[in-house]
C-alpha positions as CSV (number, residue, x, y, z in Angstrom):
1,M,0.0,0.0,0.0
2,H,1.2,3.5,-0.9
3,L,-0.3,6.2,1.3
4,C,-0.1,9.9,0.7
5,D,-0.8,12.9,3.0
6,L,-1.5,16.2,1.3
7,T,-1.7,19.2,3.6
8,Y,-0.6,22.9,3.9
9,A,-0.5,22.7,7.8
10,Y,2.9,21.1,8.1
11,N,5.9,23.2,8.8
12,E,8.6,23.8,11.4
13,Y,6.1,25.5,13.7
14,S,3.1,23.3,13.1
15,G,1.1,21.8,16.0
16,G,-1.2,18.9,16.2
17,I,-1.5,18.1,12.5
18,R,2.3,17.8,12.2
19,T,2.4,15.6,15.3
20,Y,-0.3,13.4,13.9
21,I,1.5,13.0,10.5
22,E,4.9,12.3,12.1
23,A,3.3,9.6,14.3
24,K,1.7,8.1,11.2
25,R,5.0,8.0,9.3
26,A,6.7,6.4,12.3
27,Y,4.0,3.8,12.4
28,V,4.3,3.1,8.6
29,R,8.1,2.7,9.0
30,E,8.0,0.5,12.2
31,Q,4.8,-1.5,11.9
32,T,4.0,-2.0,8.2
33,D,5.6,-2.6,4.8
34,W,3.7,0.4,3.3
35,K,5.2,3.4,1.6
36,H,4.3,7.0,2.7
37,L,4.3,10.2,0.6
38,L,4.0,13.6,2.2
39,I,3.3,16.6,-0.1
40,I,3.5,20.0,1.6
41,P,4.3,23.6,0.7
42,G,7.8,24.9,1.2
43,A,10.3,27.7,0.4
44,E,11.6,25.7,-2.6
45,D,10.8,22.6,-4.6
46,S,12.5,19.6,-3.2
47,V,12.1,15.8,-2.8
48,E,13.6,13.9,0.1
49,T,13.4,10.1,0.4
50,D,14.3,8.0,3.5
51,G,13.6,4.4,2.8
52,R,9.9,4.0,2.3
53,L,9.1,7.6,3.3
54,T,9.2,10.5,0.9
55,V,8.6,14.2,1.5
56,C,7.9,16.5,-1.5
57,R,7.9,20.3,-1.0
58,I,6.3,22.6,-3.5
59,K,7.5,26.2,-3.7
60,S,4.6,28.2,-2.3
61,P,4.0,31.8,-1.0
62,V,3.6,32.6,2.7
63,I,0.0,33.3,3.6
64,P,-0.2,37.0,4.6
65,G,-0.6,37.3,8.4
66,S,-0.1,33.6,8.9
67,A,3.6,33.0,8.5
68,P,5.2,30.5,8.3
69,Y,2.1,28.8,6.8
70,R,2.1,28.7,3.0
71,M,-0.6,28.2,0.4
72,V,0.0,25.8,-2.5
73,L,-1.1,27.6,-5.7
74,R,0.8,25.4,-8.3
75,L,-1.8,22.6,-8.4
76,G,-0.3,21.3,-11.6
77,K,2.9,20.5,-9.7
78,V,0.8,18.6,-7.1
79,T,-0.8,16.4,-9.8
80,S,2.5,15.9,-11.5
81,L,4.0,14.5,-8.2
82,L,0.9,12.3,-7.8
83,R,1.4,10.9,-11.3
84,Q,5.0,10.2,-10.5
85,F,4.5,8.4,-7.2
86,R,1.0,6.9,-7.9
87,P,-0.3,6.5,-4.3
88,D,-3.2,4.1,-3.6
89,A,-4.8,6.4,-1.1
90,I,-4.6,10.2,-0.4
91,E,-5.6,11.8,2.9
92,L,-6.4,15.5,2.6
93,G,-5.9,17.5,5.8
94,S,-6.5,20.9,4.1
95,L,-9.7,22.5,2.8
96,Y,-8.5,25.1,0.4
97,T,-6.6,24.5,-2.9
98,L,-5.1,21.1,-2.3
99,P,-8.3,19.0,-2.6
100,W,-8.9,20.2,-6.1
101,A,-5.5,18.9,-7.2
102,A,-6.5,15.5,-5.8
103,F,-9.9,15.6,-7.5
104,S,-8.2,16.4,-10.8
105,Y,-5.7,13.6,-10.4
106,R,-8.5,11.1,-9.7
107,R,-10.2,11.8,-13.0
108,R,-7.5,9.7,-14.8
109,H,-6.1,7.6,-11.9
110,P,-7.9,5.3,-9.5
111,V,-7.1,6.5,-6.0
112,A,-9.0,6.4,-2.7
113,L,-9.6,9.9,-1.2
114,H,-10.0,10.5,2.5
115,C,-10.6,13.8,4.3
116,F,-9.4,14.2,7.9
117,Y,-11.7,16.8,9.3
118,H,-9.3,18.7,11.5
119,T,-11.1,22.1,11.4
120,D,-14.6,23.3,11.1
121,L,-13.9,25.9,8.5
122,P,-17.2,27.8,8.4
123,S,-17.4,28.2,12.2
124,V,-13.8,28.7,13.1
125,Y,-12.5,31.0,10.3
126,V,-15.1,32.2,7.8
127,E,-18.0,33.4,9.9
128,P,-15.9,35.1,12.7
129,A,-13.7,36.9,10.1
130,V,-16.5,38.2,8.0
131,R,-18.7,39.1,11.0
132,K,-15.8,41.2,12.4
133,L,-15.3,43.0,9.0
134,L,-18.8,43.4,7.7
135,G,-21.2,42.7,10.5
136,R,-23.4,39.8,11.9
137,R,-25.7,39.5,8.8
138,A,-22.7,39.2,6.4
139,G,-21.2,36.7,8.8
140,R,-24.3,34.5,8.6
141,V,-24.3,34.7,4.8
142,A,-20.6,33.8,4.7
143,F,-21.2,30.9,7.0
144,G,-23.8,29.5,4.7
145,M,-21.6,29.8,1.7
146,A,-18.6,28.2,3.5
147,S,-20.9,25.4,4.6
148,A,-22.1,24.8,1.0
149,Y,-18.4,24.7,0.0
150,M,-17.6,22.1,2.7
151,R,-20.5,19.9,1.6
152,A,-19.3,20.1,-2.0
153,L,-15.9,18.9,-0.9
154,L,-17.0,16.1,1.4
155,R,-19.3,14.6,-1.3
156,R,-16.2,13.9,-3.3
157,Y,-14.4,11.8,-0.7
158,D,-14.6,8.1,-0.2
159,A,-14.5,8.6,3.6
160,T,-14.2,11.3,6.1
161,V,-12.4,10.9,9.4
162,T,-12.7,13.1,12.5
163,A,-11.2,12.8,16.0
164,S,-14.4,14.0,17.6
165,P,-17.5,11.8,18.1
166,A,-19.7,15.0,18.2
167,V,-18.3,16.1,14.8
168,R,-18.8,12.6,13.4
169,D,-22.4,12.7,14.5
170,K,-22.9,16.2,13.1
171,L,-21.5,15.1,9.7
172,I,-23.6,11.9,9.6
173,E,-26.7,13.9,10.4
174,A,-25.8,16.2,7.5
175,G,-25.8,13.2,5.1
176,F,-22.2,12.1,5.1
177,E,-22.7,8.6,6.4
178,N,-19.2,7.3,5.6
179,T,-17.7,9.4,8.4
180,H,-15.6,7.7,11.0
181,F,-14.4,8.6,14.5
182,V,-10.7,7.9,15.1
183,P,-9.2,9.5,18.3
184,L,-5.7,10.8,18.1
185,G,-3.0,9.6,20.4
186,V,0.0,10.6,22.5
187,N,3.4,9.2,23.4
188,L,2.9,8.2,27.0
189,D,6.7,7.9,27.7
190,T,7.5,11.3,26.3
191,F,4.6,13.1,28.0
192,N,4.8,11.9,31.5
193,P,4.7,13.5,35.0
194,V,8.2,12.0,35.8
195,H,9.8,14.7,33.6
196,R,9.0,17.5,36.1
197,D,12.0,19.8,36.5
198,E,12.2,22.2,39.4
199,S,15.0,24.1,37.6
200,F,12.5,25.0,34.9
201,R,10.2,26.5,37.4
202,A,13.0,28.3,39.0
203,S,14.0,29.8,35.7
204,L,10.4,31.3,35.6
205,G,10.9,32.9,39.0
206,A,8.1,30.6,40.3
207,T,8.4,29.2,43.9
208,E,7.2,25.8,45.0
209,N,3.9,27.4,46.2
210,D,3.3,29.4,43.0
211,I,0.9,28.2,40.3
212,V,2.3,27.9,36.9
213,M,-0.3,27.9,34.1
214,I,0.8,26.9,30.6
215,Y,-0.5,26.9,27.0
216,A,1.4,25.6,24.0
217,G,0.3,26.3,20.4
218,R,-0.3,29.1,18.0
219,F,-0.5,32.6,19.2
220,D,-3.7,33.8,17.5
221,S,-7.3,34.8,18.1
222,E,-8.7,31.3,17.4
223,K,-6.8,29.9,20.4
224,R,-7.9,32.8,22.7
225,V,-4.4,33.5,24.0
226,L,-5.4,37.1,24.9
227,V,-8.3,35.7,27.1
228,M,-5.6,33.7,28.9
229,V,-3.5,36.8,29.5
230,E,-6.6,38.6,30.9
231,A,-7.3,35.6,33.2
232,M,-3.8,35.8,34.5
233,K,-4.2,39.5,35.3
234,N,-7.4,38.7,37.1
235,L,-5.7,36.1,39.2
236,N,-2.5,38.0,40.1
237,E,-3.8,40.0,43.1
238,N,-1.1,38.5,45.2
239,N,1.5,37.7,42.5
240,S,1.3,34.0,42.9
241,V,0.4,32.9,39.4
242,T,2.6,32.7,36.3
243,L,1.4,32.2,32.8
244,V,3.7,30.5,30.3
245,L,2.9,30.7,26.6
246,V,4.9,28.3,24.3
247,G,4.7,28.8,20.5
248,Q,4.5,31.6,17.9
249,G,2.0,33.3,15.8
250,P,0.5,36.6,14.6
251,L,-0.1,37.9,18.2
252,E,3.5,37.4,19.3
253,N,4.5,41.0,19.1
254,E,1.5,42.1,21.2
255,L,2.2,39.4,23.7
256,R,5.9,40.4,24.0
257,E,4.8,44.0,24.7
258,T,2.5,42.7,27.5
259,A,5.2,40.4,28.9
260,A,7.7,43.4,29.0
261,R,5.3,45.0,31.5
262,S,4.5,41.8,33.5
263,A,7.0,39.6,35.2
264,R,4.4,36.9,35.5
265,L,3.9,36.4,31.7
266,K,6.5,34.3,30.1
267,L,6.8,33.7,26.3
268,I,8.9,30.7,25.2
269,P,9.6,29.9,21.5
270,Y,8.0,27.0,19.7
271,Q,9.6,23.7,20.8
272,Q,10.5,21.4,18.0
273,E,11.8,18.8,20.4
274,K,8.8,17.1,22.0
275,A,10.9,16.1,25.0
276,S,11.6,19.8,25.8
277,L,7.8,20.6,25.6
278,A,7.0,17.6,27.8
279,R,9.4,18.8,30.4
280,M,7.6,22.2,30.5
281,Y,4.2,20.5,30.8
282,A,5.3,18.2,33.6
283,S,6.8,21.2,35.4
284,A,3.6,23.3,35.3
285,D,0.5,23.0,37.4
286,V,-2.5,23.8,35.1
287,Y,-3.0,23.7,31.4
288,L,-5.3,26.4,29.7
289,A,-7.3,25.7,26.6
290,G,-9.5,28.5,25.3
291,N,-10.4,27.5,21.7
292,P,-14.2,26.9,21.5
293,H,-13.9,25.2,18.1
294,E,-11.4,22.4,18.9
295,T,-12.1,19.2,16.9
296,F,-9.8,17.2,19.1
297,G,-7.2,19.2,21.2
298,L,-4.0,17.1,20.9
299,S,-2.1,19.6,23.1
300,V,-4.7,19.1,25.8
301,V,-4.2,15.3,25.8
302,E,-0.4,15.7,25.9
303,A,-0.8,18.0,28.9
304,Q,-3.1,15.5,30.6
305,A,-0.6,12.7,29.9
306,S,2.0,15.0,31.7
307,G,-0.3,15.1,34.7
308,L,-1.9,18.5,34.3
309,P,-5.5,19.3,35.2
310,V,-7.0,21.4,32.4
311,V,-9.1,24.6,32.6
312,G,-10.9,24.5,29.2
313,V,-14.0,26.0,27.7
314,R,-17.3,24.3,27.6
315,S,-17.4,24.0,23.8
316,G,-16.2,21.8,20.9
317,A,-14.0,18.8,21.6
318,L,-12.9,20.1,25.0
319,V,-16.3,18.9,26.4
320,E,-15.0,15.4,25.4
321,R,-11.5,15.9,26.8
322,V,-12.1,17.5,30.2
323,S,-14.3,16.1,32.9
324,P,-14.9,17.2,36.5
325,E,-12.5,14.4,37.6
326,N,-9.6,15.7,35.6
327,G,-10.2,19.4,35.1
328,V,-12.6,22.3,34.9
329,L,-14.8,23.6,32.1
330,V,-15.8,27.2,31.9
331,E,-17.8,29.5,29.6
332,P,-15.9,30.4,26.4
333,D,-14.5,33.9,25.8
334,S,-14.5,34.9,29.4
335,A,-11.3,35.8,31.2
336,R,-13.2,36.0,34.5
337,A,-14.7,32.6,34.0
338,M,-11.2,31.1,33.2
339,A,-9.7,32.8,36.2
340,D,-12.5,31.4,38.4
341,G,-11.8,28.0,37.0
342,V,-8.1,28.2,37.9
343,R,-9.1,29.4,41.4
344,T,-10.8,26.0,42.0
345,L,-7.4,24.4,41.4
346,L,-5.4,26.6,43.8
347,N,-5.6,23.9,46.5
348,A,-2.6,21.5,46.1
349,E,-4.5,18.4,47.1
350,V,-7.3,19.1,44.6
351,R,-4.7,19.5,41.9
352,R,-3.0,16.3,42.8
353,E,-6.3,14.4,42.6
354,K,-7.1,15.8,39.2
355,S,-3.5,15.3,38.0
356,R,-3.7,11.6,38.7
357,A,-7.1,11.4,37.0
358,A,-5.8,13.2,33.9
359,R,-3.0,10.8,33.5
360,R,-5.3,7.8,34.0
361,H,-7.7,9.2,31.4
362,V,-5.0,9.3,28.7
363,E,-3.5,6.0,29.6
364,E,-7.0,4.4,29.2
365,H,-8.1,6.1,26.0
366,F,-5.3,7.5,23.9
367,S,-2.3,5.8,22.1
368,W,-1.0,6.2,18.6
369,S,-0.9,2.5,18.0
370,A,-4.7,2.3,18.8
371,T,-5.2,5.3,16.4
372,F,-3.5,3.7,13.5
373,R,-4.9,0.2,14.1
374,K,-8.3,1.8,13.6
375,L,-7.4,4.2,10.7
376,F,-5.3,2.0,8.4
377,P,-8.0,-0.6,7.8
378,L,-10.2,2.3,6.6
379,Y,-7.6,3.2,4.0
380,E,-7.6,-0.5,2.8
381,Q,-11.3,-0.6,2.7
382,S,-11.5,2.5,0.6
383,V,-8.8,1.3,-1.8
384,R,-10.7,-2.0,-2.3
385,G,-13.8,0.1,-3.1
386,V,-12.0,2.1,-5.7
387,V,-10.4,-1.1,-7.1
388,G,-13.8,-2.7,-7.3
389,S,-15.4,0.2,-9.2
390,N,-12.4,0.7,-11.6
391,G,-11.2,-2.9,-12.1
392,H,-7.5,-2.0,-11.6
393,A,-4.9,-3.8,-9.6
394,A,-5.5,-4.0,-5.9
395,V,-2.3,-2.2,-4.8
396,Q,0.0,0.1,-6.7
397,G,3.5,1.3,-5.8
398,Q,4.6,-1.8,-3.9
399,D,8.1,-3.2,-4.1
């Protein structure tokens, strides 16, 4: 089997989608005899091959205001690479230009097409942006148009996969019956409470009795990082709470200006090494999650594996990730509510109980091997369906 992932959301600063793809490629290499092709945008055209794993980068412009993310515009180059490598199945993790290259390729070449529904485009990006620029009525119109676009895309796939059972149910209700729930996973050895490092806390200026809150991810409005900062200000009446933001993004300059005025706000660059991020998680006390539109929340699961109770918003996939046993859910877009949620965790014994419950929750429900044992048969099933309808050989691209 030759599997291809086609996405724009993979670069040196990517978050959950990159983690998912890297875990998948490791599983292909270590647990199967499959090949894997990754096609992503880059600064220049390039092809790198490591055994059965290949990465193709297509020279693409940076998306204004969203560096380092790039938008693939040379769709002919994408189809050319697909013709060269001839995968059996393609998974699309992007909703913009790339699906149309895959659809074009399939007109002449039998291939199974999967969508991994990482983001609810109409609700997360289109409607809020248009509403902010043109008002609520225009936002509703834009939401309807974006929803119609999503339906047009999803009708073309052989299967849709989502990491949220609520999103799966929503898509099935909308008529997309071949939608599957596949939870993502976490490396339980890397993300583990045993990696707690008191020297990291000391570097923050935090004492043993201080509360260190942490968030890791993109610094943008979608993730509600400014709400977290306001929550920290609400909590810091007696200077006992530190907020650590790990990552990068369009709000970075604004956050740096705020950090220059507040010793309790710490910005740390994006961590390419998972072990370094895991040490930071294990050394903190509480994880903050403010995005009301999460479809899974991989960073939340990594934090829980590290023994952190989570203060998250009562919306999206966070309702599935956070329970009263392992954290606190609060109203979205409210710094005061988030601060109140943290206040319920100021007691050390309460935090310890929720910490143990968070770790147990991940141990019982999330592992990458379980993810791919469920996902890979879906690829095989779709390939058999394409083969049956086209009468071509069962598997292409095998040695």
